[in-house]
N, C-alpha and C positions, 0 to 999 in steps of 0.2 A: 485407881480404877482397874488395874491388872494389865497384863501384857497386851491383851487384844485391843483394850482401849488406846494404850500407849502406841502399839504398832499401827493401829488404823489412823491415829492422829499423824504420826510421822509420815506414812505412805501418802496420806491425803494432802498434806500441806505441801510436801515435795512434788506430787503429781499435779496438784491443782495450780501451784505457781508455775510449774513447768508447761502445762498446757496453756494457761493464760497468756504466758509470753510467746508461745508458739502461735497462738492465734493472732497476736499482733503482728507477728513476722509473716504468717500466710497472708493477712490482710494487706500488709505492706508491699509484699511481692504482687498480690493482685492490683495493687495500686501503681505498680511500675518501679517500686525501689527495691533494688537487689542487694542493699545493705545487709540485711539479716543474713543472707546467704554468704555474700561476700566475706563476712566477718566470721563465719563459722557458728552462728547462733541458731541455726535451724537443726537443732540437735535435742534429742530427748534426754540428755544428760542435765540433771539439775544444777550441777556446778556451773556449767556454761551460762545459766540464766540467773543464778542466785549469787554466785561468787563465794568466796571463802568467807568473807566477813558476814554476810547474811546467814550462812550455814552456822557459823559459831554463835551468832546471836540467837538463831533458833535453838540451838543446843542449850544455851545458857538461860535464856529468858522466854522462849517459846513465840518470838516475834521474827518474822522472815519476809523477805521481799525479793523481787526479781527485776529484771531490766531487758529489754529488747532494743538494741540500736536501730534506729530508723532515720531516714533523711527526708523530712516532710517537703523539701523543695523538689523531690522527684516524684510526688504523688500526682497522678494524672487528673485527679479531681480536686487539686489544691486544698482549701480548707475543709471542704466536705470530705476529702480523702483523709484529713487529719482526723476527722471525727469518726470517720468509718474504722480506721486503725486503732484508734483510742477505745472505741465501744467493742471492738472484737474480743478483747480480754474478758471484760464482764460479761460478754455473751456466751463465751465459752464456759465461764463458772455457771451461769444459769442453765446451760445445757447439761453440764455434769450434774447439778443439783437435780433437775427434772428426771434425767436417766436413773440416777441412784434412788431418788425417793420413790419413784414410780416403781422400780424393781422391789424396794423394801415393802411398799404397799401390796404388791401382787403376791410376794412371798407371804406376808402377813394374811392375806385374804385367803390364800390356799391352805393355811392352817385352820381356818374356820373356828377359831376361838381355842384350839388346843394349844397346850404349852409347847414351845419349841424346844428340840433337843439341843444339847450344847453347840453343835456345829451350825445348825440353822440360827441359834442366837447369836452366835458370833458373826455369821453373814450379815444378819439384820443389823447389828451393831456397826459393822464396817460400813454398810451402805447409808445407815442413818447418819453416822458422823461424816461420811463425804457429802452427803446432801446438804446438811446444815452448815458445814464449813464453806461449802461453795456458795450457799445463799449470803452468808456473812461476807465472803471476800467480794462478791458482785456488788453488794449494797455498799461496803466500805469503799471499793474502787471507783463507784459512781459518785462519791462525795466531790464537790467542787473545790478541792483543796490540793494544791500542787504539792508534790509531784503526782498525785493520783489521776487516774483516767478521766474522771469528771471534770477536772479542770481544764483538760485538753479538748474535751467535747464541748464544753461551755465557751472556751476561747475560740473554738472554730467558728461559732456564730455570733459572739458578742465582742465587738471591738474593745470595749471597755474593760472586759475580762481579760482579753488578750493582752492589753497593756498592763494591767494589774498583775497578771501571772508571769509576765516576761520581766518584772522588777527583780533587781538582783537580790532583794531580801525576801521575795516570795517563797522560795524553797525553804529558808530557815524558819520563816512563820509557819508555813505548811507543815514542817516536821514538829514543831512546838504543838500546834494544834493536834496533829496525830498522837503525839506523846500524851497530851492531855486526854484525849479520847480513850486511849488504851490505859491509862492510870485510872481513870473513872470507872472502867468497867462497862461503859456504855456499849462498846462494841461486842460484848458478850464473850471475850477471850480474856 
């Protein structure tokens, strides 16, 4: 797809995951948990959130993930706080998607049907990739599969789900389901 497509993809994956994790951190701080700040995770550095393994995995197969350390026992709103912190990441992805796709729409509208020049075409490509990638990340993270955010949101309100997701085998099963989703192409990546 060319260097602009590749560069856009790399920038958006690193940026979207970093901002997603920072949103969890900001929500945790708002909930009264200083763990993200105490452990040095309130940083714009993708390595802090993704780690070396995730970055190597991204370079090799195009799949990446991040993490934000939090202590739910410190949240001032208990289980509701857990849901708030979990939902903050996908909410950030939705916000990024809205901003980028709106900007792309405005630029496209300003062209009034004219063919964009190379620079404008590259900007539109960058914004469009960012918008759709963030929509996919938000949707994927809202799936009720551990370790995704959707499982934490569901577990905050449904005791049976909380027991199910706290099972020692839940992360292994969840990773198997995620792998199947990626292998099937359902996620669009």
